[in-house]
N, C-alpha and C positions, 0 to 999 in steps of 0.2 A: 415628497409626503414623508412624514415622520412616523415611527411606529409608536403605538399607544404607550408602550414601556418608556420609550426614549422622551416623548411628550411630556409624560406624567413627571419623569425626572427633571426635565427643563423647568416645568412649572414649579416644582418642589424647590428648585434651586433659586427660583426668584425669591420665594419665601425665606429660604436660608441666608441669601445675601441682604434682604431687608432686616431680617433678624440680627445679622452681624452688625449692620448700622446701629441697631438699638443697643447692642452689647457694647460697641465702642462708645456710644453716647453715654451709657452709664459709667463706663471706665473715665470718660471725660469729666463727668460730674464728681466722681471721686477725687480725680486730681485736683479739680477747681477747688473743691472743699478743703484741700490740703494746701491751698495757696500756690499751687504749681501750675501756673497758667500755660505754660510751654508745653507741659506734658498734656494738659487738657487740650490744647490747640492740636497737638500730635493726634490724639484720638478722634477730635471732631473731624479732622481731615481724613483720618482712616474710615470714619462713618461715612464721608461723602463719596469716597472711593467705593465703598460697599453699595451704596445706592446706585452709583454708575454702573457697577457690575450688575446689580439686578435689572436695571433698564437695558443693559446690553442683551440678557436673556429675553426680556420682554419684547424688545424690537426684533430680535432674530426669529422668535416664534412668530410674530406678526408678518414679518417679510416672507416667511415661507408659507404664508397662508393657513396658518394653524391658530389656535385660540389660547391666548395667554389667560391663565387662571391665578388670581391673587387670593391668597389665604392668610391666616394670621399666625401669630406665634406668641410664646409666653414671655413673662416678665423676665428681664436680664437680671443677673447678679449685680446688686449695687453695693456690697460690702467686700472690702478688701483689707488685708493687714498691712501691705505696705505698696509702694510704688513698683518694687520688684514684683510683688505677687500679682499686680495688675499685669505686667508684660508677661510673666509666665502664663497666666490665664489666657492672654491674647495669643500667645505662641500655641499652646495647645489648641485653642480655636481654630487658628490658621491650619494647624495639621488636619484637624477634622474637616475643614473646607478642602483641603488637599485631596483627602479620601474620597469626598462627595464628587469632585471634579473627575478624579480617576475613575470612579464608578460611571459616570456619565460617558467617559471617553470608551470605556469598555464596551458599553451598551451600543455606542455609536459605531464602533469598529465590528461589533458582532452583526449590526444592522446593515453593514457596509453603507452608511450615511455620511459619505465624505464631506458634505457640506458641514454637517454637525461636527465632524472631526476636525475640519479646518478652523471652524469657530472656536471649539474647545481648546486648540493649540494655544490660542492666546491666554487662556486662563490656566493652562498647565505652566506656561512661562511666569504668569503673573504670580502663581502660588509659590514658585521657586524664590522669587524676589521677596514676597511677603514674609516667609518663613526666616529667609536671611536677615531681613530687616529686623525682625523682632529677636532673633538670635544675637544679632550685633548689639542691640540695645540692652538686651539682658546682660551680655558680657560687659558692657561699659557700666551698668549699675552694680554689678558684682565688684569690678575693679575699684570704684569710687566708694563703695559700701555706704555708709551714712555721713561721709564727709561733706558738710555744708556747701564748701565751695564747689567741689565736683558737681553736687545736685544742682546748683545755681547755675554752673556753665552749661550742664546738659539741658536744663530747662530753658535757657536761653537759646541754645541750638535747636531745640524741638519747636520754639515759638516762631522760628522762621519757616516752617513747613507750610506749603500751600498745595491745594488740589488743582492740578491742571489736567483736563482730560486730554487725552491723546488726539492730535489734530487729525490723524487719518486713521481708519480701521487698519489694524495689523493682522 
């Protein structure tokens, strides 16, 4: 059984993860409008990952016999000054998500809910990876600045990204 506080936090995280998917779709739309199809693909795949994360929470809640609650969210930002600004906003968003996951972990540890702790460990590791990915791409964007050849090469690199859900639960 999950405490009311932890269950509420898990249900809120479902909302946050679906919200993140929308945020990344808005970022993809910006990139698409700038004729950067590879960058758009990167954010579309990122959105798919976020929906996968939301469903992990949804499924976990149901597996432990609790009730998942789905709620809405606001409109994402659709205006950016540059591709670098898009990635900076994405990194800030991932830092916010890291804080949310850490708060859930804190509550799970307080509650001595070790099933939830085990489940959340996957997300703790995922957030390290997410922040590193965005930090790395921001560094690349700063390095190439507005060099058309560099942007073209990075756009081609990001076009190769695909979403592959983990084969087994980690």
